[in-house]
N, C-alpha and C positions, 0 to 999 in steps of 0.2 A: 671334595669341596666342603669347607666348613660352613655349618649352618647354625641357626638359632638354637640355644640350649633351652629346650621346652621343659626341662626338669624344674626350672625356677622361673616363674613368670616375671619376676622383678630383678633378675640377675643381669650382669653385663651382656651386651649383644656380642655377636660373632665379630671376628676381626674384619674390618672393612676392606682389607686387602683382597678378600675373596669376592667382593662386589664387582660386577661388570662396570666398565667405564660409563656406559649409557644403558639404562634399563629399557626394556621394551614397554613395560607398563608399571606405573606406580599407582597403587590403590590406596586411597585415603579413607580410613575408617574400617572397623572390623565387626560391624553388626551383621545381620543375616545377609544383606546385600554385598558388603565388602568381603565376607568370607566366601560366599558363593562365587563372587567375581574372581577371587584368588584361586579357587579350585579350577575354574574354567580356563583362566589365563595360563595357569601352570600346565594344565593338561594339553593346551595348545602350544606348548613349548615356548611360551613367552618368558623372557627373563623378568621376573615379577618381584616387586617390593611392596609388602603390605606395612603401611604405617598407621599406628592407632594409639590413642591414649589408653584404651582398655579394651581387651578382647571381649566381644559380646555387645558392646554399646548399650542401647536402651533395653535390650533383653534382660540385662542384669537387674533391671527394676520391676520386671513383670512377675506376677504371681502364677495364676493358672492360665495356661494356653491349651485351648481345646479345639483349635481349628487349623493345626499343622497336620497336613495329610499324612496318614500312617502312624501318627502318635496321638492316641486317644486323649491323653492328658499329660501335661508336664509343666513344671515351673520354668520361668525364663532362664535361671541359672542351669537347670538340667539340660535345656535345649542348647545353651551355650556350650556346655561340656561336650555334647555330641558334635557340635560344629568344630570345636577346638580339636577334638580327637581326629576329625576328618582332615583338618588343616595340618595337624601334626604328622599324619601319615604321609601326606603329599610332601611336606617339607623335608621329611627324613629320607625320601626316596631319591637320593642324589643322582642315581643313574638315569632316571626318567624325567625329573622335573627340576626347574630352576626357580625356587621360591625362597625369598628371605622375609623375615618378619621383624619389625621394630616396634616393640610395645613401649608405652610410657612416653612417646614423643607426639607432639602436636604440630601440624603444619601451620607455618606463620605467613609465608609468602610464596607466590608462584609467579615466575617470569619466563621469558624466553630463554633458550639455551645461550650460553656465553658466546658460542660461535654462531653468529646469526645466519650463517649459510645453512645450518642444519635446522630441520623442522623439529619441534619438540619443546620441552619445558625444562626449567630448573625449579626443583621443589626444595625449599628450605624449611627447617623445623626449629623449635625452641630449644633443641639440643645442639644448636650451632653446627648443624650438619646440612649439606646441600647434596641433592641427587639429580642427575640428568636423566630424562626419560623421553621416549618417543610419544607415549600416550599416558593419559591420566584417566583413572576412574574414580570419581569422587563420590563417596558414600558416607559423608560426614555426619549424617543424621541430624538430631536436634538435641538441645540441652534445655533444662527446666527453665520456665519463666519465673521471674521473681517479682515481689511486690514493690521493692524499692522503698521501704519504710524504715524508720529508725530501729536499731537493734538487730536488724536482719543479717547484715554481714558478719557481725560478731557471732551470732547465734548459729550461723551455718558452718562455723569453724569447729565443729564437734561439740557444740555447746547446747544442743537440744532442738536445733532445726534440721529436719531430714527431708530427703526427696525420694528415698527408696525403702518402702516398707518391707520388701523382700529381704533386704539386708538388715534394717534397723528395728523392725517392729519388736523382736525379742528383747531389745534393750530397754523397752518401756513397760515391762511387766509390772502391773499393779499401779501404774501412774496415770495421772489426769492428763488427757491428751486433747488437742485441737487439731482438726484437719480443715484446711482452708481450700475451698472449691466445691463445686456442686455437680461435676460431670462423672463419667465412668471411673476415671483414675481416683477421684477423691472417695467415691463410694467403695471401690475395691480396697483402697488403703484402710478405710474405716473398718471393713469386714475383716481384714487381716489383723488389725489391732485388737479387734474384739475377742481374738483368741487369747490375748495376753492381759487385757484390762477391761473393766466394766464401767469406765468413765470416759466417754469419747463424745466430743461436741464437733459437729460439722458446721462451719461458718461459710455461707455463700452470699454473693452480693446481689442475687436475684431472688424472686419470690417463689421459686420452685426448684426441684432437682431435675437435671437434664440428662441423666444416664439412662441406661437400658432399663426397661420396665422390670425385668427379673432382679436387677440389682436394687432398684428403688424398693421393690417389695421386701427384700431381705433386710434393708435398712430400716423400714417402717416396723418390722416384726422384731427387730433386735432391741431388747431392753436396755442394752449397754450404750446405745447410740442415740443422741438427740440432735436436732437440727435448729440453727438460728438463721433466719432468712434476712435478706436486704441489709447486709452488713457492709460498712465501709471500713477497711483495715487502716489502722493508725500507727501501731507501734508493737514491736515484740519487746516485752518487758524482761530485763535481766536482773539477776540478783547480784550481790557483791562479788561473786565469783564469776560473773559473766555467764551464768547458766540461765536458761529459760525459766521464768517464773510466772509469766502471765501474757495475756494478749489484750491490747487496747483496741477498741473498735467503736464506731458510731453507728447508732440505729435510731431512726426517727428523730434525728437532731440531737440526741443525747450520747455523751460518751460513756461507755461502759468498759469494764475490766473483768475478764474471766481468768481465774487462777489456772495454771497448767504447768506441767513439767516437761512437755515436749510438744512440738508442732511439726506437722507435715504440710508442706505447701504443694497443692495439686492444682495449679491454675493454668495448665497448659505448657507448651513447649515452643521454642523458637528455633529455626534452622541454624545449625553451627557453621554458618558460611561467611562470617565477617572477613575472613582472609581472601575471599573471592571478589571483592569490590574491584571493578575495572578489569577482571580476568575473564568472566563470562557474564552473560546477561542474566539478571535476577529479577523476579517480579516484586510487587509491592510488599510482599511478606518476607522478602529476602530468600525465597526459595529459588533453586536453579531451574531455569526454563529448559525443558527437554522436549524432543520429539518422540514419536513412538519407538524409535530405535535408541533412545537414550543419548542422542547427539545433543550437545549444547551449542552455543553460538561460537565457540572456538574449535577450530579444526584439531582433531586428535584428542579432544577433551570430552569425556563422557560422564554421566552422573546417574545415580540410582538410589532408590530408597526414599526415606522421609525428608531428606534435604532437597528434593526436587518438587516440581509443581504438579506432579501426578496426584490425582484426587484421592485414591484409596491407599491409606496409610496402614498397611497390614504386613505382618511378618512374611507371610508367604508371598505377597505381591513384591515386596522388597527383594527377596531372594530371586525371584524370576527376573526382575529388572537388573540385578547384579550380573546374572548369567548373560542377558542380552548385551549389557554394556561391555563385558569381557570379550564376547564374540565379535562385537563391532571393533573393538580395539585391536583384536587379532587380524581382522580383515584390513584395517587401516595399515598396520605394520607390513603386511604382505604386499600392499600396493604402493608403498612409499619407500 
């Protein structure tokens, strides 16, 4: 059975002629919940397809992780590498498991199977491909929230606006930086940047920082980092080459400009669930509503991780939810 070529994460996918006509389970997203679900589904002998934009999801943006049991400390990408190695082992064991991986695709629509007599779903992607499946486990996670101000869209196209310090902090060595936000993510990014530059300004729209006490203490003690409070963001200023050159904001009724060569926006995230409107029930925050067994409002459709309405958004919690969702999908396939 021909499978995904893991030697190249961006290469062409395996011949679709090897795919089953109907999958037992399609997993959407490959963060900790999606990869765990894939391992559990494959080990239960479900014909499983894992669809994702990028292996690792939000973990690729994380710096230090110190609460994953059995691993004292690791970066997000390091943990992703371990997950990926596990998935690769399962994927390559053709004699025991039926797992396919499609990276670089995003799900756009979900509907019922073409043959309405059959229970299940048709999952279509931005790669103009559609797959039929008996069950779905959605682990789509979240995407960065943006400000919606002038200059932002151009700046985020590789022109100085970033959302991942783990990947991009080294690019800003010795440069003047602005970090927008006042929570844990903004503080963490600022401390990462401080390893590369000594001119970092945190801009927050409230009158205090709201991160963990230990992070706030590190920020206050770091001479490279200053904080401006009660800021209203107005514009990302671009130079003639469309590169970030400054940040315009309002404070106490006056418009101000700070020169900078790079900006990190750390103002939260929103669930990546826009393709699920009318498919499953979402709450007011567009999170998927699930019960304790990861069931959604649609029969045979399960969800796990940060895209759900579960309260605790943690890597280890997401992984556990992914396992539960896959086990529930297996039970559904056996009984239908």
